[in-house]
C-alpha positions as CSV (number, residue, x, y, z in Angstrom):
1,M,16.7,11.8,24.9
2,E,14.5,12.7,22.0
3,A,11.9,10.7,20.1
4,L,13.7,9.3,17.1
5,S,10.8,7.1,15.8
6,P,7.0,7.6,15.8
7,T,6.5,5.0,18.6
8,M,9.6,5.7,20.7
9,E,8.9,6.3,24.4
10,E,12.4,5.5,25.8
11,G,15.9,5.0,24.3
12,R,18.9,3.0,25.3
13,L,22.2,4.9,25.0
14,V,24.4,2.5,23.2
15,E,27.7,4.3,23.1
16,W,29.0,7.8,23.7
17,K,31.0,9.2,20.7
18,K,32.1,12.2,22.6
19,Q,33.7,12.1,26.0
20,E,33.5,14.7,28.8
21,G,35.7,17.7,28.2
22,E,35.7,17.2,24.4
23,T,34.8,20.1,22.1
24,V,31.4,19.7,20.4
25,A,30.4,21.3,17.1
26,V,26.9,21.6,15.7
27,G,26.2,18.4,13.8
28,D,28.8,16.3,15.6
29,V,27.6,12.8,16.6
30,L,27.5,12.7,20.4
31,A,26.2,9.1,20.9
32,E,24.3,6.2,19.4
33,V,20.8,5.4,20.7
34,E,18.9,2.3,20.3
35,T,15.2,3.1,19.6
36,D,12.4,0.6,19.3
37,K,13.2,0.1,15.6
38,A,16.8,1.0,14.9
39,V,20.2,2.3,16.2
40,M,20.4,6.0,15.4
41,E,22.9,8.9,15.9
42,L,22.4,11.6,18.5
43,V,23.6,14.7,16.8
44,A,24.7,18.0,18.5
45,R,22.4,21.0,17.9
46,V,24.6,23.4,19.8
47,G,28.4,23.8,20.0
48,G,30.6,24.0,23.1
49,V,32.2,21.4,25.4
50,L,30.6,18.2,26.6
51,L,30.7,19.0,30.4
52,R,29.0,15.8,31.7
53,Q,27.5,12.6,30.6
54,T,24.5,12.2,32.9
55,V,23.5,8.9,31.5
56,P,26.1,6.1,31.1
57,A,26.3,3.9,28.0
58,G,23.9,0.9,28.3
59,Q,21.3,2.7,30.3
60,T,17.6,3.2,29.1
61,V,15.9,6.5,29.8
62,P,12.5,8.0,28.8
63,V,12.1,10.4,26.0
64,S,12.8,14.0,27.1
65,S,15.1,13.0,30.0
66,P,18.4,14.8,30.0
67,I,21.4,12.6,29.1
68,G,24.2,15.1,29.2
69,L,25.3,18.7,29.5
70,I,27.0,21.0,26.9
71,G,28.5,24.3,28.1
72,Q,31.1,26.9,27.1
73,P,34.9,26.4,27.3
74,G,36.0,27.0,30.8
75,E,32.5,26.4,32.3
76,T,32.2,23.8,35.0
77,A,29.4,21.3,35.1
78,P,26.8,22.2,37.6
79,A,26.2,20.0,40.6
80,A,23.2,17.7,40.4
81,G,20.1,19.9,40.5
82,G,22.0,23.2,40.5
83,N,23.7,25.7,38.1
84,G,27.3,25.6,37.1
85,A,29.9,27.6,39.1
86,G,30.9,30.9,37.8
87,G,28.8,30.9,34.6
88,A,25.4,30.5,32.9
89,P,23.8,27.2,33.4
90,A,25.0,24.5,31.0
91,V,22.8,23.6,28.0
92,P,21.3,20.1,28.0
93,A,23.2,18.0,25.5
94,A,22.1,18.4,22.0
95,R,19.2,16.3,20.8
96,P,19.3,13.6,18.3
97,T,18.2,14.2,14.8
98,A,15.7,11.9,13.4
99,P,14.8,11.7,9.7
100,P,11.2,12.4,8.7
101,A,8.7,9.5,9.0
102,P,5.4,9.1,7.3
103,P,2.2,7.9,9.0
104,G,1.5,4.3,9.8
105,S,3.4,1.0,9.9
106,Q,6.0,-0.5,12.2
107,P,7.6,-3.6,13.5
108,R,5.4,-6.5,14.6
109,A,5.5,-9.6,16.6
110,G,5.0,-13.3,16.2
111,G,5.8,-13.4,12.5
112,Q,3.9,-10.2,11.5
113,P,4.8,-6.7,11.1
114,T,4.1,-4.3,14.1
115,P,1.6,-1.5,14.2
116,P,2.1,2.1,13.4
117,V,1.5,5.1,15.7
118,P,2.2,8.7,14.9
119,A,4.4,10.9,16.9
120,A,7.0,12.7,15.1
121,P,10.4,13.5,16.5
122,A,10.7,16.7,18.5
123,T,13.2,19.4,17.9
124,A,15.7,20.6,20.5
125,P,14.3,23.6,22.4
126,A,17.2,25.7,21.3
127,M,16.3,25.2,17.7
128,A,12.5,25.6,18.2
129,S,13.0,29.0,19.9
130,A,15.2,30.1,17.0
131,T,12.2,29.9,14.7
132,A,11.6,33.0,12.8
133,A,8.7,35.1,14.0
134,G,5.5,34.4,12.1
135,R,6.7,31.0,10.8
136,V,4.7,28.0,11.8
137,K,6.6,25.7,14.0
138,A,6.3,22.1,12.8
139,S,8.5,18.9,12.5
140,P,9.9,18.1,9.0
141,L,7.6,15.1,9.0
142,A,4.5,17.0,9.9
143,R,5.2,19.5,7.1
144,K,5.7,16.7,4.6
145,I,2.5,14.9,5.6
146,A,0.6,18.2,5.8
147,Q,1.6,19.0,2.2
148,E,0.6,15.5,1.0
149,R,-2.9,15.8,2.6
150,G,-3.5,19.4,1.8
151,L,-3.6,20.5,5.4
152,D,-3.1,24.1,6.5
153,L,-0.6,24.2,9.3
154,R,-1.5,27.7,10.3
155,V,-4.9,26.6,11.7
156,I,-3.5,23.4,13.6
157,Q,-2.7,23.6,17.3
158,G,0.7,22.0,18.1
159,S,1.2,19.7,21.0
160,G,5.0,19.5,20.7
161,P,7.7,21.6,22.5
162,E,6.8,25.3,22.5
163,G,3.6,24.6,20.4
164,R,5.5,22.7,17.7
165,I,3.2,20.8,15.4
166,V,4.0,17.1,15.3
167,L,2.5,14.2,13.4
168,R,-0.1,13.3,16.1
169,D,-1.6,16.7,15.7
170,L,-2.5,16.0,12.0
171,E,-4.6,13.0,12.7
172,T,-7.9,14.9,13.3
173,A,-7.1,17.9,10.9
174,R,-9.3,18.3,7.9
175,P,-7.7,18.9,4.5
176,A,-7.9,22.4,3.1
177,R,-8.2,21.0,-0.4
178,P,-9.8,17.8,-1.6
179,V,-7.7,14.6,-1.9
180,A,-7.9,12.8,-5.2
181,Q,-9.7,9.6,-5.2
182,P,-7.7,6.5,-6.2
183,P,-8.1,5.5,-9.8
184,A,-8.9,2.0,-10.7
185,A,-6.1,-0.2,-11.6
186,A,-5.5,-3.4,-13.5
187,A,-2.3,-5.2,-13.1
188,A,-0.7,-7.3,-10.4
189,G,2.5,-7.8,-8.7
190,P,4.8,-9.2,-6.1
191,A,5.1,-10.1,-2.6
192,P,6.9,-9.1,0.5
193,S,10.5,-9.8,1.5
194,A,10.8,-12.3,4.3
195,P,13.4,-12.6,6.9
196,P,16.0,-14.4,9.1
197,A,15.4,-16.0,12.4
198,A,15.5,-14.0,15.6
199,R,18.5,-14.6,17.9
200,P,17.8,-17.1,20.7
201,V,19.1,-16.6,24.2
202,A,21.0,-19.7,25.3
203,P,20.6,-20.6,29.1
204,T,23.8,-20.2,31.1
205,P,25.4,-23.5,31.6
206,G,24.5,-25.1,35.0
207,Q,21.5,-22.9,35.4
208,A,17.9,-23.8,34.9
209,F,17.0,-20.6,33.0
210,T,18.4,-17.3,31.9
211,D,16.5,-14.0,32.2
212,A,17.1,-11.6,29.2
213,P,16.0,-8.0,29.5
214,L,13.6,-6.7,26.9
215,S,15.0,-4.8,24.0
216,Q,13.4,-1.6,22.8
217,M,12.0,-3.4,19.8
218,R,10.5,-6.3,21.8
219,K,8.8,-3.9,24.2
220,T,7.2,-2.1,21.3
221,I,6.2,-5.4,19.7
222,A,4.5,-6.6,22.9
223,R,2.6,-3.4,23.5
224,R,1.4,-3.0,20.0
225,L,0.2,-6.7,19.7
226,V,-1.9,-6.2,22.8
227,Q,-3.4,-3.1,21.1
228,S,-4.1,-5.0,18.0
229,I,-5.4,-8.4,19.1
230,G,-7.5,-7.1,22.0
231,P,-9.7,-4.4,20.6
232,V,-9.6,-5.2,16.8
233,P,-12.5,-7.5,15.7
234,T,-10.6,-9.7,13.2
235,F,-11.8,-12.3,10.9
236,Y,-9.8,-14.4,8.3
237,L,-10.2,-15.3,4.7
238,T,-8.1,-18.0,3.0
239,S,-7.7,-18.7,-0.7
240,E,-5.4,-21.0,-2.7
241,V,-3.8,-19.7,-5.8
242,D,-2.4,-21.6,-8.9
243,M,1.1,-20.3,-9.3
244,E,2.1,-22.2,-12.4
245,R,1.9,-19.2,-14.7
246,V,3.7,-16.9,-12.2
247,F,6.5,-19.6,-12.0
248,E,6.8,-19.7,-15.8
249,A,6.8,-15.9,-16.0
250,R,9.5,-15.5,-13.4
251,E,11.6,-18.1,-15.2
252,A,11.2,-16.1,-18.4
253,M,12.2,-12.9,-16.7
254,L,15.3,-14.4,-15.2
255,A,16.3,-16.0,-18.6
256,A,15.9,-12.6,-20.2
257,G,18.9,-11.4,-18.0
258,S,17.2,-8.7,-16.0
259,E,19.6,-6.8,-13.8
260,V,17.3,-7.4,-10.8
261,K,16.3,-11.0,-10.0
262,V,12.5,-10.7,-9.3
263,S,11.4,-12.9,-6.5
264,F,7.9,-14.4,-5.9
265,N,7.7,-11.9,-3.0
266,D,8.2,-9.0,-5.4
267,I,5.4,-10.4,-7.7
268,V,3.0,-10.7,-4.7
269,I,3.8,-7.1,-3.6
270,K,3.0,-5.8,-7.0
271,A,-0.2,-7.9,-7.3
272,V,-1.5,-6.8,-3.9
273,A,-0.8,-3.1,-4.6
274,T,-2.5,-3.3,-7.9
275,A,-5.5,-5.1,-6.5
276,L,-5.8,-2.5,-3.7
277,R,-6.3,0.1,-6.3
278,Q,-9.5,-1.7,-7.4
279,H,-10.5,-2.3,-3.8
280,P,-9.9,0.9,-1.9
281,A,-12.1,-0.2,0.9
282,C,-9.2,-2.6,1.9
283,N,-6.6,0.2,1.6
284,A,-7.8,2.1,4.8
285,W,-7.0,3.0,8.3
286,W,-9.3,2.8,11.3
287,Q,-9.2,6.3,13.1
288,D,-11.7,5.7,16.0
289,D,-14.2,8.3,15.0
290,H,-13.7,8.0,11.1
291,I,-12.2,5.7,8.5
292,R,-9.4,7.0,6.3
293,Y,-9.4,5.7,2.8
294,W,-6.0,6.1,1.2
295,S,-5.6,7.2,-2.4
296,E,-2.0,6.1,-2.3
297,V,-0.8,2.5,-1.9
298,H,2.1,1.9,0.4
299,I,3.0,-1.8,1.1
300,G,4.6,-2.7,4.4
301,M,6.6,-6.0,4.1
302,A,7.4,-7.9,7.3
303,V,11.1,-8.5,7.7
304,A,12.5,-10.6,10.5
305,I,15.5,-9.0,12.3
306,E,17.6,-10.1,15.2
307,D,15.2,-9.2,18.0
308,G,11.8,-9.1,16.3
309,L,10.3,-7.8,13.1
310,I,10.0,-4.5,11.3
311,T,8.0,-3.5,8.3
312,P,9.9,-1.5,5.7
313,V,7.4,0.3,3.4
314,I,7.5,0.3,-0.4
315,R,5.7,3.5,-1.2
316,H,3.5,3.9,-4.2
317,A,4.1,0.2,-4.9
318,D,1.2,0.1,-7.4
319,R,3.2,2.7,-9.7
320,K,6.4,0.8,-9.6
321,T,7.7,-2.0,-12.0
322,L,8.7,-5.4,-10.8
323,S,12.3,-4.6,-11.1
324,E,11.9,-1.3,-9.1
325,I,10.1,-3.2,-6.4
326,G,12.7,-6.0,-6.4
327,A,15.6,-3.6,-6.0
328,E,13.9,-1.5,-3.4
329,A,12.7,-4.6,-1.3
330,R,16.3,-5.9,-1.2
331,D,17.7,-2.7,-0.2
332,L,15.2,-2.0,2.6
333,A,15.4,-5.6,3.9
334,G,19.2,-5.5,4.0
335,R,19.3,-2.2,5.9
336,A,16.4,-3.3,8.2
337,R,18.6,-6.3,9.3
338,E,21.4,-3.9,10.0
339,R,19.0,-1.6,11.9
340,R,19.8,1.3,9.7
341,L,16.4,2.3,8.4
342,T,15.2,5.9,8.9
343,P,11.7,6.3,10.3
344,E,10.3,7.4,6.9
345,E,11.2,3.9,5.6
346,Y,9.4,1.8,8.1
347,T,6.2,3.9,8.7
348,G,3.3,4.9,6.6
349,A,2.0,1.5,5.2
350,T,-1.7,1.4,4.2
351,F,-1.6,-2.5,3.9
352,S,0.9,-5.1,5.0
353,I,2.2,-8.4,3.9
354,S,3.9,-11.2,5.9
355,N,5.5,-14.1,4.0
356,L,6.7,-17.2,5.7
357,G,6.7,-19.4,2.7
358,M,10.5,-19.6,2.6
359,L,10.4,-21.1,6.0
360,D,8.2,-24.0,4.8
361,I,5.0,-22.6,6.3
362,D,1.9,-23.7,4.3
363,E,-0.6,-21.3,6.0
364,F,-0.8,-19.0,8.9
365,T,-2.7,-15.9,10.1
366,A,-1.0,-12.5,10.5
367,V,-1.7,-9.8,13.1
368,I,-3.2,-6.6,11.8
369,N,-0.9,-3.5,12.1
370,P,-3.2,-0.8,13.4
371,P,-4.3,1.6,12.1
372,E,-4.1,-0.5,9.0
373,T,-7.2,-2.7,8.5
374,G,-5.8,-5.6,6.6
375,I,-2.7,-7.8,6.3
376,L,-2.0,-10.7,3.9
377,A,-0.2,-13.9,5.2
378,V,1.6,-15.7,2.4
379,G,2.5,-19.4,2.6
380,R,5.0,-21.5,0.6
381,I,4.5,-22.6,-3.0
382,V,4.0,-26.4,-3.1
383,S,3.2,-28.9,-5.8
384,K,0.2,-30.9,-5.2
385,P,-2.2,-33.0,-7.3
386,V,-5.3,-31.0,-8.3
387,E,-8.0,-31.2,-11.0
388,H,-6.9,-29.2,-14.0
389,A,-8.3,-29.2,-17.5
390,G,-10.5,-32.2,-16.7
391,A,-7.7,-34.3,-15.4
392,V,-5.6,-34.7,-12.2
393,A,-2.2,-32.9,-12.5
394,L,0.6,-31.7,-10.3
395,R,0.3,-27.9,-10.0
396,R,2.2,-25.4,-7.9
397,R,-0.2,-23.9,-5.4
398,M,0.2,-21.1,-2.8
399,R,-2.2,-20.4,0.1
400,L,-3.1,-16.7,1.1
401,T,-4.9,-15.8,4.3
402,M,-6.1,-12.2,4.7
403,S,-6.7,-10.8,8.3
404,C,-9.5,-8.2,8.2
405,D,-10.6,-5.5,10.7
406,H,-14.4,-6.1,10.5
407,R,-15.0,-2.4,11.6
408,V,-13.9,-1.4,8.1
409,I,-13.8,-4.5,5.9
410,D,-16.8,-6.8,5.6
411,G,-16.6,-10.5,4.6
412,A,-17.7,-9.9,1.0
413,T,-15.4,-6.9,0.6
414,G,-12.4,-8.9,1.7
415,A,-13.5,-11.8,-0.5
416,R,-13.8,-9.7,-3.6
417,F,-10.3,-8.3,-3.0
418,L,-8.8,-11.8,-2.6
419,Q,-10.6,-12.8,-5.7
420,T,-9.1,-10.1,-7.7
421,L,-5.6,-10.8,-6.3
422,K,-6.0,-14.5,-7.2
423,G,-7.0,-13.6,-10.7
424,M,-3.9,-11.5,-11.1
425,L,-1.6,-14.1,-9.8
426,E,-3.1,-16.8,-12.0
427,N,-2.8,-14.5,-15.0
428,P,0.5,-12.6,-14.5
429,L,0.3,-10.6,-17.7
430,A,-1.9,-8.4,-15.7
431,I,1.1,-7.6,-13.5
432,V,3.2,-6.2,-16.3
433,W,0.6,-5.1,-18.8
């Protein structure tokens, strides 16, 4: 069982796709595995015959535990704890392949996205040992992130199998070249995509209660919430925004016949991303012995799925148009609900948004997704009588509540960010200018 997501510690074998005695080729799908975020395919890294399924479908096992044996044609499966009769020992069943995943973000709990934690997927020992002499052993994710951060893999000590460099090894590494500082920005944009209700477990008729085992996702949500709520000194800032101009601008965009129907969520995502360019102190990670200020803006949007929440990430959201954000948000949200996201699509957020407005929630507080240091909770848009232009008028209003990690964001810092965000939403030309 291999780690298929940055926070995966165990996996549930959903279904075997190959049966004992069947021929296996490199790249064949052996089984489907439920991680803490999605259902992923376990792919063969070696060819041969599947001699034994040591783990039955439905069972959960820790990462690195053997789940099957692959051997050569004619070879017999070894007895438990021994070698096969009349041949070399069988090879442990090939490991699953996991797509690369960037740093940061993951599912959350209680209406908010869940925290991020690095730990890139490992590679099967057979593949690692086949690495050419002199070539640095590193996971695809570690290579990608090292390139983005300007890190020299040759001077980093790996902690993965056979010294392989994985994502966690990059956390304390210093860049070999300077990272560009984020330029100031000026426009604003849209908000996160919000989700469906989680599946309830109905009590068995005639019984007082029903015990339901924890899914891999729910276990992760519970663990990460404890890590967030306990040690993170959080304070909250709430502001009310006049959404009349955003409403009018969206109506005009829809009337123009755009291919992508831009939602209020999309507009908030764009606005938050643009405001973060002007307030990089809020676009940061707490790293225990240092603070990491990001020059890139990657927005995590909380999406409710059947057994919890997950935070797909819109990368470089500040550089994308409203239509691009709208199309990407819908695609990510749809595949999140099908649990078909790859790790690189739900990790790496530098700031997150949780929107419960479509569920008629006026205002709430969201749980910060460590190592991120801020998250924005978005309430519904509601018409209310307010003072406007010297008279009382009905105006569309929306409440925003920002949760801030006080170790990184001070009260005035968070307040200035919200002030900028409010200004952009109340003057939406800044979003598309």
